[in-house]
C-alpha positions in Angstrom: 353.9 97.7 157.3 356.4 100.3 158.9 354.8 102.9 161.1 351.8 100.2 161.2 351.9 100.3 164.8 352.1 103.8 165.9 349.2 105.1 163.6 347.4 102.3 165.3 348.1 103.4 168.5 347.8 106.8 167.9 344.2 105.9 166.7 343.2 104.1 170.0 344.3 107.1 171.9 342.9 109.9 170.5 339.5 108.4 168.4 338.8 104.9 170.8 335.7 105.7 172.8 335.3 109.5 171.7 332.2 111.4 170.1 333.3 111.4 166.1 331.5 113.0 163.5 331.8 110.9 160.2 330.8 112.4 156.6 330.0 109.9 154.1 330.9 110.4 150.9 331.1 107.2 149.1 331.2 103.5 148.8 333.5 101.2 147.7 333.0 98.1 144.8 333.5 95.9 148.1 330.8 97.8 150.1 332.7 99.8 152.4 332.1 103.6 153.7 334.2 106.1 152.3 334.6 109.8 153.8 336.0 112.1 156.5 336.3 112.0 159.8 336.3 114.9 162.4 337.7 114.4 166.0 336.2 116.9 169.0 333.8 119.7 169.3 334.4 123.3 168.7 337.6 124.7 169.0 339.3 121.4 169.5 337.5 119.5 166.2 340.4 118.6 164.1 340.3 116.5 160.6 341.7 113.2 161.8 342.7 112.3 158.3 344.6 115.7 158.0 346.3 114.6 161.8 347.7 111.4 160.4 348.7 112.7 157.2 350.7 115.6 158.9 352.5 113.3 161.4 353.6 111.1 158.8 351.5 108.0 159.7 349.3 107.6 156.8 349.9 108.7 152.9 347.9 110.3 150.5 346.6 108.3 147.7 348.9 109.1 144.8 346.7 108.3 142.1 344.2 111.1 143.3 347.5 113.3 143.4 348.0 112.7 139.8 344.6 113.4 139.0 344.1 116.2 140.8 341.8 115.0 143.2 343.4 114.8 146.4 342.4 117.9 148.5 344.7 120.5 148.8 345.2 120.7 152.9 345.8 116.8 152.6 348.9 117.4 150.2 350.6 120.3 152.0 350.1 117.9 154.9 351.8 115.2 153.1 354.4 117.7 151.9 355.7 119.4 155.4 355.6 115.3 156.6 358.5 114.7 154.1 360.4 118.1 154.9 360.3 117.4 158.5 361.0 113.6 157.6 358.5 112.8 160.6 357.0 109.2 161.0 357.3 106.8 157.8 359.1 109.9 155.9 361.7 109.8 158.6 362.8 106.2 157.5 366.1 106.1 154.5 364.4 105.1 151.5 367.2 102.7 150.1 368.0 103.2 146.9 369.3 99.6 145.1 371.3 99.6 142.4 371.2 97.0 139.7 373.9 96.5 137.3 372.7 97.4 133.6 372.9 94.1 131.5 373.4 94.7 128.2 371.5 92.1 125.7 372.7 92.1 122.2 370.7 91.7 119.3 370.2 88.4 117.2 369.0 89.4 113.7 365.6 88.1 112.8 363.6 88.0 109.7 360.0 87.6 109.5 357.3 88.3 107.1 354.7 91.3 108.1 352.3 93.7 107.2 352.1 97.4 108.3 349.6 98.3 110.1 350.0 102.0 110.5 352.3 104.7 108.6 353.5 107.5 110.8 356.6 109.1 108.0 358.3 107.7 105.3 360.6 106.0 107.8 358.3 105.3 110.4 355.6 102.5 110.8 354.1 99.8 112.9 353.7 96.3 111.9 352.0 92.9 112.4 353.9 89.5 111.5 351.9 87.8 109.5 350.5 84.0 111.2 350.9 85.6 114.8 348.2 83.7 116.1 348.3 86.2 119.0 346.6 88.5 116.6 343.9 86.5 115.7 343.0 85.8 119.6 342.9 89.6 120.2 341.1 90.2 117.4 338.6 87.7 117.7 338.6 88.4 122.2 337.8 92.1 121.0 335.0 91.1 118.8 333.4 89.2 121.6 334.5 91.6 124.2 332.2 94.2 121.8 329.2 91.8 121.5 329.1 91.4 125.6 329.7 95.2 126.4 328.4 96.9 123.9 329.7 100.2 123.3 328.8 102.1 125.6 331.7 103.7 127.6 332.2 102.7 131.5 333.8 104.3 134.5 338.1 103.7 134.4 341.4 104.9 135.5 342.6 107.0 133.5 346.3 106.9 134.0 348.7 107.7 131.7 350.7 104.5 130.3 347.6 102.3 131.5 346.1 99.9 128.7 342.0 100.2 128.6 339.3 99.7 126.2 338.9 102.6 123.6 336.1 102.8 120.7 337.1 103.3 117.4 335.3 103.0 113.9 337.0 101.4 111.5 334.4 102.1 108.6 332.5 99.5 109.7 330.9 100.6 113.2 332.6 101.2 116.5 334.0 98.6 118.6 336.5 98.2 121.4 340.3 98.1 120.8 342.9 97.8 123.3 344.6 101.3 123.7 347.4 102.7 125.9 346.7 106.3 127.7 349.3 108.8 126.3 347.9 112.1 127.6 345.2 113.7 129.3 344.0 116.4 126.8 341.2 119.4 127.2 337.7 119.4 127.3 337.4 116.0 128.4 339.4 114.0 125.8 342.6 111.8 125.8 344.8 110.9 123.4 345.5 107.1 123.2 347.3 104.4 121.2 345.8 101.7 119.9 348.1 99.1 121.0 347.8 96.5 118.2 347.5 98.5 115.2 349.7 101.3 115.9 347.0 104.4 115.1 346.4 107.3 118.0 343.0 109.3 118.2 341.9 111.9 121.0 338.8 110.2 122.1 336.3 111.8 124.6 336.8 110.5 127.9 333.3 109.9 129.2 331.6 108.0 126.2 334.9 105.9 124.8 336.9 104.2 127.5 336.3 101.2 129.3 337.9 99.1 131.8 339.6 95.7 129.5 338.9 92.3 131.4 341.8 91.4 133.0 342.9 88.3 130.3 343.0 91.1 127.5 345.5 92.7 129.7 349.4 93.3 128.1 350.5 90.7 130.9 348.8 88.3 129.1 348.9 89.1 125.7 351.8 91.9 124.7 351.1 94.8 122.2 350.1 93.2 118.5 351.6 96.2 116.7 355.2 96.7 117.0 356.9 99.9 116.5 359.5 100.3 113.4 362.0 102.5 111.8 363.8 101.8 108.7 367.4 101.5 109.4 369.7 104.2 108.2 367.1 105.4 106.5 366.0 108.7 107.4 363.2 110.5 105.7 361.8 114.9 106.3 359.1 115.1 108.4 355.3 115.1 107.0 355.3 119.0 107.4 358.1 119.0 104.3 357.0 118.0 100.6 359.3 115.5 100.5 358.3 114.2 103.7 355.0 113.7 102.3 356.3 112.1 98.9 358.4 109.6 101.2 355.6 108.9 103.3 353.5 108.3 100.0 356.2 106.2 98.3 356.2 103.8 101.6 352.6 103.2 101.3 352.7 102.3 97.5 355.5 99.8 98.1 354.5 98.7 101.4 350.6 98.8 102.4 348.7 96.0 101.6 351.6 93.6 100.9 352.9 90.6 102.5 356.9 92.1 103.1 360.1 90.3 104.3 361.4 92.4 107.6 365.0 92.1 108.6 364.8 93.5 111.9 368.4 94.3 113.2 368.0 95.5 116.8 365.5 97.7 119.0 366.5 100.6 120.1 364.5 102.4 122.8 361.3 100.5 122.2 361.4 100.8 118.4 363.0 98.0 115.9 365.9 99.4 113.3 364.4 97.3 109.9 365.2 96.6 106.4 362.0 95.7 104.9 362.3 93.8 101.4 359.4 93.6 99.0 360.1 90.5 96.9 364.3 91.6 95.9 363.5 95.2 96.4 365.0 97.2 99.5 362.3 99.7 100.6 365.0 101.7 101.8 367.2 101.5 99.5 364.5 102.6 97.1 363.7 105.6 99.1 367.4 106.6 99.3 367.8 106.5 95.8 364.3 108.4 94.9 366.2 111.2 97.2 363.6 111.1 99.3 365.3 110.0 102.6 369.0 110.3 103.0 371.7 107.8 105.0 372.3 107.7 108.4 375.7 109.5 110.0 378.7 106.8 110.9 377.2 107.2 114.5 373.8 105.8 113.6 376.1 102.8 112.4 377.8 102.4 115.5 374.8 102.9 117.4 373.4 100.1 115.7 376.2 97.7 114.8 376.8 97.8 119.0 373.4 96.6 120.0 373.8 93.9 118.0 375.9 90.1 118.3 376.7 90.5 114.8 377.0 94.2 113.2 377.9 93.4 109.7 374.7 93.7 108.2 374.9 97.1 108.7 378.1 98.3 108.2 377.0 96.5 104.5 373.5 98.0 104.6 375.1 101.4 105.3 377.7 101.0 102.3 374.7 100.0 99.8 372.7 102.8 100.9 375.6 105.2 100.5 375.8 104.2 97.0 372.1 104.8 96.4 372.6 108.2 97.5 375.9 109.0 95.6 373.9 108.4 92.6 370.4 110.5 93.3 372.8 113.2 94.5 374.4 113.6 91.6 371.0 113.3 89.7 370.0 116.1 91.7 366.3 114.4 92.8 364.0 114.7 95.9 366.2 116.5 98.9 369.2 117.2 96.6 367.7 119.0 93.4 368.8 122.5 94.8 372.1 120.8 95.3 374.2 119.3 98.5 372.7 119.6 101.8 375.0 120.8 104.8 375.2 119.6 108.1 372.0 121.6 109.7 369.6 120.3 106.8 371.1 117.0 107.8 369.9 117.3 111.4 366.6 118.5 110.0 365.9 114.9 108.2 
């Protein structure tokens, strides 16, 4: 490590064969005692950790900083070392720019079942017959049987995947969950990655570490996030938004559907959902509960695809359905045409 020899030399010169005061504050899982060390006496007494960090010969654990658990004086010493570019902070950190590889998306078809509905056009689904879904469901049942339903200390960091308790009506059980944010009063907001639902749970009683074999590096998230391609609905705080979500639920929930996955936009799939020969995208638009995406949306999706003809065709079909709804003055159109400002709110 850079400056590793410097740090060792500093210790030999300032600590070796000298009296030191060690305050033990904990023990790691490996049996290593942790704590603080002070060297010297009286007015010469100094905090050795603070000395190393201030000289740029050691760094503060970033996780402790993120969680607000790092001592303020250590953080301030590290910031000063950074500003003065001493020790390890004197090294130029090379930023290697790797050229972005643009991957075009090839359309895929799959039989799916919705597992969570967020709005009239936003949902999560599972692929029917996906073996990884069965493996994960069975594994989490076994995880619950082996560990019971009591929480255990774990690394609570935004983005980390842990086990979280959820009651689906049959009792508490453990499910894989990604930590979205730390809330107030000892609660955390989590996304259950194999189903798509979000919940706020008590940190102390509803979380525990996952077994390594259950990590997303072994089995990726089973539930896929998606939106209806070129189909914009109002938010749930609007009456038409609620009606749109209810229509999606009535047409799609509990059914095996055909999903035409056009492309991926920032981790969210743009899809056309079919119930037999019925397009759910078109049904929402023709009912006046959704409007068609703009030309910029068509271009965004088509540019991400190997062949964007299907998106162009979908846009044309949805536009025809929208014109019928507009002339019929139903749903969003019941008070007349909507302007660009209203369009942006959908």
